[in-house]
BAFI-3210 file (N, C-alpha, C; in Angstrom, 3 decimals, decimal comma, padded with zeros to 6 digits):
// residues 211
n [1|2|3|4|5|6|7|8|9|10|11|12|13|14|15|16|17|18|19|20|21|22|23|24|25|26|27|28|29|30|31|32|33|34|35|36|37|38|39|40|41|42|43|44|45|46|47|48|49|50|51|52|53|54|55|56|57|58|59|60|61|62|63|64|65|66|67|68|69|70|71|72|73|74|75|76|77|78|79|80|81|82|83|84|85|86|87|88|89|90|91|92|93|94|95|96|97|98|99|100|101|102|103|104|105|106|107|108|109|110|111|112|113|114|115|116|117|118|119|120|121|122|123|124|125|126|127|128|129|130|131|132|133|134|135|136|137|138|139|140|141|142|143|144|145|146|147|148|149|150|151|152|153|154|155|156|157|158|159|160|161|162|163|164|165|166|167|168|169|170|171|172|173|174|175|176|177|178|179|180|181|182|183|184|185|186|187|188|189|190|191|192|193|194|195|196|197|198|199|200|201|202|203|204|205|206|207|208|209|210|211]
n.u [031,951|031,898|033,655|035,342|037,236|039,057|039,803|040,751|042,415|043,353|042,687|043,650|043,864|041,261|040,200|041,659|040,609|037,927|038,250|039,375|037,249|036,028|033,387|032,660|033,800|035,722|035,914|037,769|036,618|037,330|039,581|042,697|045,499|044,660|042,746|040,376|038,922|035,398|034,842|036,904|036,301|033,878|034,738|036,298|034,365|032,652|033,602|033,038|031,290|027,714|027,085|028,955|029,404|029,828|031,381|031,357|033,485|033,337|034,242|033,216|032,217|029,495|026,090|024,855|026,990|028,094|026,025|025,980|028,554|028,562|026,526|027,642|029,801|028,596|028,207|027,116|026,806|027,229|029,598|029,891|032,296|033,356|032,331|029,562|026,299|023,081|021,227|022,550|022,645|019,931|019,254|020,265|018,931|016,898|018,120|018,339|020,569|023,050|023,806|026,571|027,866|030,699|032,839|034,566|035,081|033,785|031,419|027,836|026,948|024,990|023,890|022,073|021,115|021,496|020,054|021,531|022,712|024,844|027,450|030,630|033,118|035,733|039,225|040,336|041,396|039,918|040,429|043,165|044,583|045,820|046,595|044,479|042,794|040,963|039,294|037,900|035,445|033,920|030,849|029,426|028,705|025,778|023,879|024,602|027,841|031,152|034,546|037,336|040,568|043,844|044,034|045,428|046,725|048,111|047,066|044,323|042,758|043,129|042,030|039,378|038,660|038,904|037,054|034,698|033,211|030,721|031,758|034,752|036,923|039,365|042,205|044,895|046,269|046,609|048,507|051,557|052,759|051,632|048,537|049,179|048,166|048,389|048,072|048,542|048,532|045,896|044,495|045,513|044,510|041,701|041,499|042,525|040,665|038,278|038,992|039,015|036,399|034,867|035,426|034,179|031,059|029,028|026,766|024,667|023,189|020,621|019,401|018,240|019,767|022,180|021,348]
n.v [-093,104|-090,525|-087,494|-085,128|-082,205|-080,352|-077,162|-075,346|-072,587|-071,194|-070,052|-071,681|-074,197|-074,736|-074,937|-077,177|-079,156|-079,230|-079,970|-082,450|-083,888|-083,665|-083,849|-082,098|-079,057|-077,535|-074,587|-073,092|-071,340|-070,830|-070,769|-071,584|-072,805|-072,837|-070,993|-068,764|-065,604|-064,718|-063,158|-063,871|-066,571|-066,358|-065,313|-067,465|-069,497|-068,589|-069,429|-072,065|-074,729|-075,413|-078,070|-078,969|-079,116|-076,385|-075,643|-074,048|-074,131|-074,497|-074,285|-074,408|-071,806|-069,539|-070,129|-067,907|-066,355|-068,150|-068,319|-065,671|-065,456|-067,584|-066,830|-064,484|-065,601|-066,977|-069,710|-073,141|-074,935|-075,808|-076,683|-077,972|-078,475|-080,616|-080,242|-079,292|-078,532|-080,135|-078,106|-076,069|-076,915|-077,114|-074,431|-073,436|-074,584|-073,352|-071,940|-073,425|-074,696|-077,259|-079,175|-080,167|-082,417|-082,884|-084,989|-086,887|-090,487|-091,403|-090,080|-089,582|-091,643|-091,613|-090,427|-087,508|-087,414|-085,036|-083,310|-082,957|-083,155|-084,527|-086,576|-086,491|-088,644|-088,464|-088,567|-089,636|-087,297|-084,837|-083,148|-083,244|-084,535|-086,946|-090,358|-093,167|-095,928|-096,932|-099,091|-099,435|-098,223|-099,534|-100,586|-099,244|-096,348|-094,676|-093,956|-091,204|-090,861|-089,610|-090,612|-089,426|-088,061|-088,308|-089,244|-089,815|-089,750|-092,202|-093,944|-093,937|-095,807|-098,172|-097,335|-096,972|-099,596|-100,663|-099,266|-098,896|-096,539|-094,087|-091,873|-089,803|-087,494|-085,007|-083,050|-082,092|-084,193|-083,700|-081,801|-079,872|-078,550|-077,294|-075,960|-075,497|-076,463|-078,995|-079,376|-081,713|-083,725|-083,494|-084,358|-086,968|-088,036|-088,011|-089,731|-092,116|-092,594|-092,921|-095,112|-097,046|-097,345|-099,500|-101,452|-100,974|-100,201|-097,645|-097,073|-095,438|-095,505|-094,659|-092,633|-089,213|-086,851|-084,522|-081,077]
n.w [029,998|032,200|032,277|034,184|034,225|036,407|037,999|036,083|034,550|032,390|029,039|026,907|028,082|028,766|026,200|025,375|027,059|026,233|023,530|023,885|024,742|027,233|029,639|031,612|033,124|035,602|037,601|040,069|042,765|045,310|048,173|046,967|045,038|042,522|042,201|040,703|039,859|040,012|037,750|036,001|035,724|034,375|031,950|031,005|030,942|029,000|026,590|026,416|024,979|024,995|025,554|027,316|030,728|032,841|035,880|039,001|041,732|045,203|048,716|051,770|051,859|052,700|051,669|050,502|049,600|047,803|045,933|044,861|043,725|041,866|040,118|039,110|037,806|035,757|035,294|034,682|036,650|040,154|042,541|045,730|048,033|050,551|054,002|053,680|054,758|054,233|053,926|052,573|049,928|049,347|049,526|047,202|045,154|043,720|041,706|039,450|038,485|037,833|040,598|042,494|044,771|046,742|048,517|051,102|051,152|053,394|053,766|053,225|050,657|048,741|045,803|045,463|047,992|049,318|047,834|045,565|042,126|041,043|042,355|043,906|044,897|046,961|048,035|051,374|052,467|051,212|048,132|048,247|046,294|046,541|045,878|046,743|048,372|046,021|045,542|047,850|047,831|046,041|044,790|046,741|046,483|045,225|042,327|040,105|040,163|040,620|040,657|042,482|043,410|043,446|040,844|037,586|034,173|034,018|035,915|035,923|034,523|035,993|038,408|037,703|037,088|039,626|041,273|039,822|038,862|037,788|036,618|036,356|038,049|037,774|038,757|039,904|038,746|036,063|035,800|035,514|037,526|040,734|040,044|037,406|034,483|031,868|028,464|027,000|028,979|029,834|027,541|027,395|029,755|029,409|027,211|028,333|030,373|028,928|027,437|029,334|029,909|029,068|030,869|033,204|034,607|035,722|038,530|037,963|035,593|033,339|034,755|034,877|032,666|033,822|034,456]
ca.u [032,613|031,788|034,963|035,391|038,564|038,814|040,883|041,287|042,609|043,818|041,837|044,180|043,576|039,821|040,055|042,203|039,656|036,769|038,638|039,646|035,970|035,567|031,957|032,490|035,003|035,554|036,665|037,841|036,320|037,612|041,008|043,425|046,472|043,952|041,615|040,140|037,828|034,174|034,945|037,758|035,538|032,898|035,486|036,660|033,144|031,981|034,133|032,711|030,004|026,630|027,011|029,940|028,974|030,796|031,099|032,086|033,799|033,434|034,514|033,021|031,588|028,055|025,315|024,613|028,214|028,179|025,016|026,404|029,736|028,197|025,772|028,597|030,654|027,824|028,391|025,899|026,783|027,893|030,128|030,199|033,278|033,582|031,245|028,409|025,059|022,007|020,547|023,266|022,217|018,525|019,200|020,711|018,162|016,046|018,894|018,184|021,879|023,449|024,478|027,528|028,368|031,982|033,300|035,338|034,333|033,049|030,174|026,671|027,324|023,815|023,723|020,732|020,785|021,546|019,425|022,490|022,510|026,021|028,235|032,050|033,683|037,138|040,145|040,081|041,651|039,373|041,158|044,606|045,212|046,584|045,993|043,950|042,271|039,730|038,426|037,147|034,083|033,237|029,529|028,777|027,993|024,555|023,529|025,631|028,947|032,487|035,682|038,369|041,617|045,069|043,947|046,223|046,595|048,723|046,383|042,862|042,130|043,110|041,086|038,026|038,439|038,798|035,904|033,536|032,420|030,008|032,611|035,989|037,207|040,803|042,753|046,356|046,813|046,873|049,288|053,009|053,055|050,362|047,804|049,652|047,671|049,103|047,100|048,799|048,064|044,435|044,068|045,863|043,612|040,383|041,654|042,681|039,394|037,316|039,441|038,698|034,957|034,279|035,734|033,407|029,806|028,562|025,483|023,640|022,646|019,180|018,897|018,157|020,993|022,263|020,962]
ca.v [-092,619|-089,079|-086,976|-083,725|-081,636|-079,271|-076,254|-074,695|-071,149|-070,582|-070,360|-072,793|-075,462|-074,943|-075,440|-078,542|-080,056|-079,365|-080,734|-083,838|-084,544|-083,598|-083,588|-081,002|-078,273|-076,859|-073,381|-073,025|-070,006|-070,880|-070,661|-072,640|-072,348|-072,845|-070,061|-067,675|-064,731|-064,955|-062,501|-064,706|-067,781|-065,999|-065,196|-068,811|-070,270|-068,078|-070,124|-073,491|-075,048|-075,713|-079,492|-079,211|-078,488|-075,518|-075,767|-073,223|-074,979|-073,791|-075,144|-073,764|-070,484|-069,525|-070,309|-066,610|-065,995|-069,079|-067,896|-064,440|-065,714|-068,455|-066,038|-063,600|-066,412|-067,419|-071,146|-073,955|-075,846|-075,411|-077,797|-077,679|-079,473|-080,697|-080,441|-078,411|-079,204|-080,300|-076,819|-075,265|-077,363|-076,734|-072,985|-073,093|-075,375|-072,510|-071,368|-074,262|-075,147|-078,590|-079,133|-081,259|-082,576|-083,572|-085,271|-088,109|-091,735|-091,674|-089,323|-090,244|-091,940|-091,696|-089,216|-086,968|-087,369|-083,632|-082,583|-082,706|-083,885|-085,359|-086,803|-086,806|-089,356|-088,064|-089,214|-089,328|-085,862|-084,305|-082,070|-083,399|-085,091|-088,132|-091,663|-093,859|-097,254|-096,701|-100,269|-099,413|-097,714|-100,307|-101,093|-098,466|-095,148|-094,899|-092,876|-090,654|-090,445|-089,554|-090,933|-088,399|-088,247|-088,957|-089,815|-089,222|-090,595|-093,525|-094,832|-093,802|-097,059|-099,079|-096,824|-097,263|-101,036|-100,961|-098,650|-098,959|-095,316|-093,582|-090,870|-089,482|-086,061|-084,840|-081,692|-082,093|-085,264|-083,226|-080,587|-079,918|-077,981|-076,896|-074,917|-075,338|-077,582|-079,355|-079,812|-083,103|-084,579|-083,468|-085,245|-088,339|-088,490|-088,297|-090,933|-093,279|-092,835|-093,455|-096,436|-097,973|-097,330|-100,814|-102,376|-100,628|-099,501|-097,037|-097,483|-094,442|-095,534|-094,535|-091,457|-088,050|-086,121|-083,289|-079,862]
ca.w [031,204|032,346|032,671|034,606|034,409|037,360|038,333|034,890|034,710|031,154|027,879|026,136|028,755|028,588|024,834|025,340|027,716|025,353|022,343|024,296|024,966|028,622|029,830|032,569|033,399|036,881|037,926|041,530|043,277|046,737|048,447|046,288|044,052|041,237|042,321|039,763|040,272|039,246|036,444|035,167|035,428|033,341|030,699|030,573|030,675|027,801|025,420|026,538|024,339|025,934|025,934|028,369|031,976|033,528|037,306|039,960|042,876|046,478|049,869|053,059|051,787|052,948|050,444|049,885|048,888|046,675|044,961|044,197|042,910|040,751|039,162|038,449|036,935|034,604|035,086|034,619|037,782|041,396|043,339|047,131|048,426|051,984|054,967|053,516|055,178|053,261|053,736|051,576|048,603|049,202|049,339|045,847|044,191|042,878|040,609|038,269|038,042|038,278|041,894|042,669|046,145|046,760|049,864|051,304|051,041|054,615|053,798|052,628|049,277|047,871|045,007|045,642|049,417|049,725|046,726|044,490|040,882|040,845|043,563|043,741|046,037|046,954|048,960|052,783|052,600|049,964|047,507|048,443|045,109|046,921|045,571|047,903|048,041|045,264|045,615|049,108|047,623|045,001|045,143|047,792|046,025|044,452|041,415|039,213|041,014|040,042|041,507|042,466|044,400|043,027|039,503|036,520|032,976|034,163|036,862|035,913|034,079|037,130|039,401|037,204|037,267|041,057|041,934|038,924|038,965|036,617|036,013|037,062|038,194|037,950|038,773|039,982|037,918|034,702|035,990|035,547|038,837|041,320|039,342|036,026|033,694|030,652|027,463|026,651|030,069|029,795|026,455|027,761|030,814|028,824|026,389|029,214|031,068|027,967|027,052|030,420|030,148|028,826|031,967|034,397|034,346|036,963|039,069|037,735|034,252|033,241|035,424|034,035|032,391|034,609|033,758]
c.u [032,577|033,115|034,867|036,852|038,407|040,055|041,520|041,348|042,964|042,931|042,332|043,889|042,084|039,559|040,538|041,232|038,435|037,112|038,933|038,366|035,494|034,079|031,703|033,845|034,762|036,473|036,616|037,664|036,477|039,120|041,763|044,468|045,842|042,807|041,588|039,016|036,565|034,226|035,801|037,040|034,509|033,572|035,821|035,423|032,460|032,432|033,775|031,359|028,979|026,595|028,030|029,522|030,105|030,402|031,973|032,247|034,024|033,733|034,386|032,361|030,094|027,283|025,023|025,803|028,402|027,231|025,503|027,579|029,406|027,426|026,689|029,456|029,919|027,983|027,056|025,801|027,543|028,343|030,460|031,065|033,460|032,304|030,132|027,147|024,047|021,358|021,240|022,854|020,776|018,394|019,582|019,865|017,363|016,797|018,760|019,506|022,131|024,229|025,333|027,984|029,652|032,445|034,061|034,439|033,522|031,736|029,029|026,933|026,128|023,691|022,267|020,332|020,753|020,913|020,404|022,160|023,642|026,786|029,682|032,544|035,195|037,944|039,784|040,400|041,201|040,184|042,660|045,327|046,011|045,867|045,520|043,381|040,919|038,776|037,564|035,713|033,301|031,914|028,792|028,069|026,802|024,289|024,707|026,772|030,277|033,535|036,728|039,441|042,805|045,040|044,872|046,140|047,123|047,934|044,869|042,169|042,049|042,137|039,651|037,697|038,209|037,497|034,607|032,651|031,640|030,857|033,858|036,217|038,694|041,172|044,277|046,992|047,063|047,657|050,785|053,537|051,719|049,719|048,187|049,248|048,537|048,116|047,289|048,316|046,539|043,922|044,344|044,907|042,247|040,443|041,734|041,381|038,367|037,702|039,109|037,202|034,313|034,503|034,900|032,169|029,284|027,165|024,352|023,023|021,125|018,593|018,933|019,523|021,032|021,894|022,180]
c.v [-091,095|-088,551|-085,483|-083,328|-080,390|-078,391|-075,567|-073,187|-070,434|-070,986|-071,565|-074,141|-075,776|-075,519|-076,881|-079,537|-080,293|-080,240|-082,193|-084,611|-084,554|-083,265|-082,403|-080,358|-077,483|-075,656|-073,197|-071,583|-069,964|-070,851|-071,854|-072,014|-072,270|-071,821|-069,041|-066,817|-065,097|-064,331|-063,321|-065,995|-067,511|-065,916|-066,574|-069,617|-069,836|-068,796|-071,605|-073,774|-075,558|-077,170|-079,865|-078,429|-077,645|-075,427|-074,810|-074,025|-074,125|-074,796|-074,329|-072,400|-070,579|-069,572|-068,981|-066,140|-066,873|-068,642|-066,690|-064,695|-066,571|-067,694|-065,083|-064,369|-066,924|-068,889|-071,876|-074,957|-075,286|-076,667|-077,304|-078,810|-079,458|-080,801|-079,410|-079,163|-079,282|-078,957|-075,944|-075,643|-076,943|-075,248|-072,558|-073,741|-074,508|-071,882|-072,175|-074,740|-076,581|-078,466|-080,388|-081,271|-083,386|-083,766|-086,580|-089,333|-092,062|-090,936|-090,155|-090,425|-092,165|-090,381|-088,762|-086,843|-085,940|-082,730|-082,247|-083,562|-084,859|-085,450|-087,092|-087,459|-089,176|-088,856|-088,883|-087,878|-085,209|-083,130|-082,191|-083,871|-086,344|-089,415|-092,346|-095,196|-097,102|-097,888|-100,270|-098,944|-098,526|-100,870|-100,274|-097,208|-095,516|-093,695|-092,415|-090,090|-090,545|-089,894|-089,838|-088,755|-089,020|-089,570|-089,078|-090,145|-092,009|-094,471|-094,810|-095,086|-098,060|-098,650|-097,115|-098,741|-101,381|-100,473|-098,725|-097,712|-095,028|-092,564|-090,656|-087,978|-085,905|-083,372|-081,769|-083,144|-084,884|-081,909|-080,870|-079,424|-077,539|-075,717|-074,732|-076,575|-077,808|-079,942|-081,276|-084,068|-084,619|-084,441|-086,703|-088,891|-088,864|-089,580|-092,192|-093,622|-093,449|-094,859|-097,491|-098,123|-098,693|-101,796|-102,113|-099,857|-098,960|-097,457|-096,546|-094,457|-095,417|-093,334|-090,262|-087,402|-084,860|-082,071|-079,177]
c.w [031,208|032,889|032,986|034,829|035,260|037,542|037,146|035,080|033,417|029,975|027,075|026,759|028,731|027,203|024,731|025,953|026,839|024,151|022,666|024,554|026,399|028,676|030,735|032,831|034,675|037,031|039,437|041,991|044,795|046,934|047,889|045,380|042,670|041,202|041,186|040,316|039,508|037,856|035,487|034,783|034,336|031,973|030,141|030,164|029,386|026,536|025,408|025,887|025,347|026,375|027,005|029,608|032,561|034,990|038,111|041,242|044,123|047,589|051,144|053,028|052,089|051,631|049,737|049,077|047,653|045,565|044,163|043,259|041,690|039,685|038,403|037,455|035,705|034,278|035,072|035,769|038,966|042,122|044,733|047,649|049,941|052,792|054,852|053,949|054,048|052,931|052,702|050,161|048,338|048,900|047,929|044,762|043,231|041,703|039,320|037,685|038,508|039,576|042,065|044,126|046,100|048,194|049,933|051,281|052,280|054,733|053,223|051,133|048,368|047,109|045,086|047,093|049,947|048,663|045,607|043,277|040,591|042,162|043,183|045,031|045,975|047,981|050,404|053,141|051,306|049,442|047,602|047,186|045,375|046,482|046,853|047,461|047,346|045,364|046,870|048,921|046,599|045,517|046,176|047,289|045,152|043,567|040,584|040,055|040,290|041,086|041,367|043,491|043,877|041,646|038,546|035,305|033,148|035,048|036,773|035,464|035,224|038,197|038,991|037,380|038,734|041,669|041,130|039,056|037,686|035,879|036,847|037,027|038,492|037,998|038,762|039,081|036,478|034,764|035,949|036,886|039,417|040,589|037,895|035,211|032,452|029,652|027,088|027,714|030,121|028,739|026,798|028,820|030,244|028,002|027,258|029,918|030,130|027,525|028,083|030,629|029,959|029,948|033,207|033,995|035,656|037,332|038,661|036,364|034,296|033,942|034,487|033,858|033,227|033,779|033,179]
res [m|y|v|k|i|c|g|l|r|e|p|g|h|v|t|a|a|v|e|a|g|a|d|a|i|g|f|v|l|t|k|s|s|r|r|v|t|p|a|r|a|r|e|l|a|s|a|v|p|e|h|v|l|t|v|a|v|f|a|g|e|p|s|g|e|v|r|a|a|a|l|e|a|g|v|r|g|i|q|l|h|g|d|h|p|h|e|d|f|t|a|l|k|d|l|g|l|t|l|v|r|a|g|a|a|g|t|d|l|r|c|g|a|f|d|e|d|l|l|i|v|d|a|p|r|p|g|s|g|e|p|w|d|w|s|a|v|r|g|r|p|q|g|r|w|m|l|a|g|g|l|d|p|s|n|v|a|g|a|i|a|a|a|r|p|w|g|v|d|v|s|s|g|v|e|l|a|p|g|v|k|d|a|g|l|i|a|d|f|v|t|a|a|r|g|a|a|g|t|a|v|g|e|g|e|g|r|a|t|p|r]
***
């Protein structure tokens, strides 16, 4: 089970995510209570080992702005959240970074349809952190896709059983308050997600590992 912890802002929480076994770590570079500057993201990303994907998260910014900020941040991946057109992904492909598309369950659920490497299927209100009917997408997404939206250590196993994703993505579900992560919740989430891995197998097995 691929696990992404998003919205990290403090070195101790980055360390906690890495030590817990997270596969990817997200830094929010768009308007949010979890926002960090590209310089801060670079500082945080510099402590992350190469086997863990570091992702800069954007929502609505023009591709040129995304490119500049991601390069300054020194991350290995870019996530475009929301209604970004296919052209935005194509414009960033030459960077050689892992591209992540994140959107609601009503969007195109084929990973790679927008030239992305990974797909995140979020709640009807993407980024809200609200639980939703995870079973509604079971069998629909194709490729390497992560389930998001309202997940936390107490419900992630049930969500995995309901939706059968390849991976999971969490932000507010491992927080004590908006933007305030908790190392214990991060560890509990990774443990719960991995423990549920035997109950669900994603649709993307056999595809190439993200860059």
